[in-house]
C-alpha positions as CSV (number, residue, x, y, z in Angstrom):
1,M,19.0,-17.4,20.4
2,P,20.1,-16.7,16.8
3,E,22.7,-18.9,15.1
4,I,26.2,-17.3,15.0
5,Q,28.8,-18.2,12.4
6,Y,32.2,-17.6,14.1
7,A,35.1,-15.8,12.5
8,D,37.7,-17.9,10.7
9,P,41.2,-16.8,11.6
10,A,42.6,-18.2,8.3
11,A,40.1,-16.0,6.4
12,R,41.2,-13.0,8.4
13,R,44.8,-13.7,7.6
14,R,44.0,-14.1,3.9
15,V,42.2,-10.7,3.9
16,L,45.2,-9.0,5.6
17,L,47.6,-10.7,3.1
18,L,45.4,-9.5,0.2
19,F,45.5,-6.0,1.6
20,A,49.3,-6.1,1.9
21,V,49.6,-7.4,-1.7
22,V,47.3,-4.6,-3.0
23,L,49.3,-2.0,-1.1
24,A,52.6,-3.5,-2.4
25,V,51.3,-3.2,-6.0
26,M,49.7,0.2,-5.6
27,L,52.7,2.0,-4.1
28,P,55.0,1.4,-7.0
29,L,52.2,2.3,-9.4
30,A,51.6,5.6,-7.6
31,W,55.3,6.3,-7.7
32,A,55.4,5.5,-11.5
33,G,52.4,7.8,-12.0
34,D,54.1,10.6,-10.2
35,R,57.2,10.2,-12.4
36,W,55.0,10.0,-15.5
37,L,53.3,13.3,-14.5
38,D,56.6,15.0,-14.0
39,G,57.5,14.0,-17.5
40,V,54.2,15.3,-18.8
41,L,54.7,18.6,-17.1
42,A,58.0,19.0,-18.9
43,L,56.3,18.7,-22.3
44,E,55.0,21.5,-24.6
45,R,51.4,22.5,-23.8
46,T,49.8,20.7,-26.7
47,E,51.8,17.5,-26.2
48,A,51.1,17.6,-22.5
49,R,47.3,17.9,-23.1
50,A,47.4,14.9,-25.4
51,A,49.5,12.9,-23.0
52,L,47.1,13.7,-20.1
53,A,44.1,12.7,-22.2
54,I,45.6,9.3,-23.0
55,G,46.7,8.8,-19.4
56,L,43.2,9.7,-18.1
57,R,41.6,7.3,-20.5
58,R,43.9,4.4,-19.6
59,A,43.8,5.0,-15.8
60,V,40.0,5.3,-15.7
61,A,39.5,2.3,-18.0
62,A,41.7,0.1,-15.7
63,V,39.8,1.3,-12.6
64,A,36.4,0.8,-14.3
65,L,37.3,-2.7,-15.4
66,L,38.3,-3.6,-11.8
67,L,35.2,-2.1,-10.4
68,I,33.0,-4.0,-12.9
69,A,34.7,-7.2,-12.1
70,Y,34.2,-6.7,-8.4
71,A,30.6,-5.8,-9.0
72,A,30.1,-9.0,-10.9
73,H,31.7,-10.9,-8.0
74,V,29.4,-9.2,-5.4
75,F,26.3,-9.8,-7.6
76,R,27.1,-13.5,-7.8
77,H,27.5,-13.6,-4.1
78,G,24.1,-12.0,-3.7
79,R,22.6,-14.6,-6.1
80,R,24.2,-17.4,-4.1
81,I,22.6,-16.0,-0.9
82,A,19.2,-15.7,-2.6
83,R,19.5,-19.3,-4.0
84,T,20.4,-20.9,-0.6
85,G,18.2,-18.6,1.5
86,R,21.1,-18.2,4.0
87,F,23.4,-15.3,4.8
88,P,26.3,-16.0,4.9
89,P,25.9,-18.8,2.4
90,P,27.1,-22.3,3.3
91,G,30.8,-22.8,3.0
92,V,31.7,-19.1,3.1
93,S,34.3,-18.1,5.7
94,V,33.7,-14.8,7.7
95,I,36.3,-12.6,9.2
96,R,34.2,-11.6,12.2
97,D,31.4,-13.3,14.1
98,T,28.2,-13.0,12.0
99,V,24.6,-13.6,12.9
100,V,23.2,-16.1,10.4
101,L,20.1,-14.9,8.5
102,E,17.7,-17.4,6.9
103,G,14.6,-17.3,4.7
104,D,13.1,-13.9,3.8
105,A,15.7,-12.0,5.8
106,A,18.5,-13.6,3.9
107,R,16.7,-13.0,0.6
108,R,16.3,-9.3,1.5
109,R,20.0,-9.1,2.2
110,A,20.7,-10.8,-1.1
111,L,18.6,-8.2,-2.9
112,L,20.4,-5.4,-1.2
113,I,23.8,-6.8,-2.1
114,Q,22.8,-7.2,-5.7
115,A,21.4,-3.7,-5.8
116,I,24.7,-2.4,-4.4
117,A,26.6,-4.4,-7.1
118,C,24.4,-2.9,-9.9
119,C,25.0,0.6,-8.5
120,L,28.7,0.0,-8.4
121,A,28.7,-1.2,-12.1
122,V,26.6,1.8,-13.2
123,L,28.9,4.2,-11.4
124,A,32.0,2.6,-13.0
125,L,30.4,3.1,-16.4
126,L,29.4,6.7,-15.6
127,L,33.0,7.4,-14.4
128,T,34.3,6.0,-17.6
129,A,31.9,8.2,-19.7
130,A,32.8,11.3,-17.7
131,A,36.6,10.6,-18.0
132,F,36.4,10.0,-21.7
133,Y,34.3,13.2,-22.1
134,L,36.9,15.2,-20.2
135,A,39.7,13.5,-22.2
136,A,38.0,14.5,-25.4
137,R,37.9,18.1,-24.2
138,L,41.7,18.0,-23.6
139,D,42.4,16.8,-27.2
């Protein structure tokens, strides 16, 4: 019978709290973005294009930075799994009951997690390049 790491109710509460905090931050930002866009639409065409280009660059740069930071966190988590040879690594709380993998199975999972982290970082950079290209076309 495989080893099971049981869910930690405190970890589940922390995840729900984090979700609520992110939602509480994002809703006012979405509202502010909508208000900003209304102001841009009231501008003259050339001024509006310039304002949209600046807004696109700033928004995508912020999202890309967050994605790259998250990718780094996920990559480090994969490295910890590879180093310990256990998934989930020792000391990590889980939010649902999880079958523990050890040895080669855990290292394969670590490699997959690190590959996903690398893909996420590359996609963040490609998103940034595409947005800056489009913003340059607006200028």
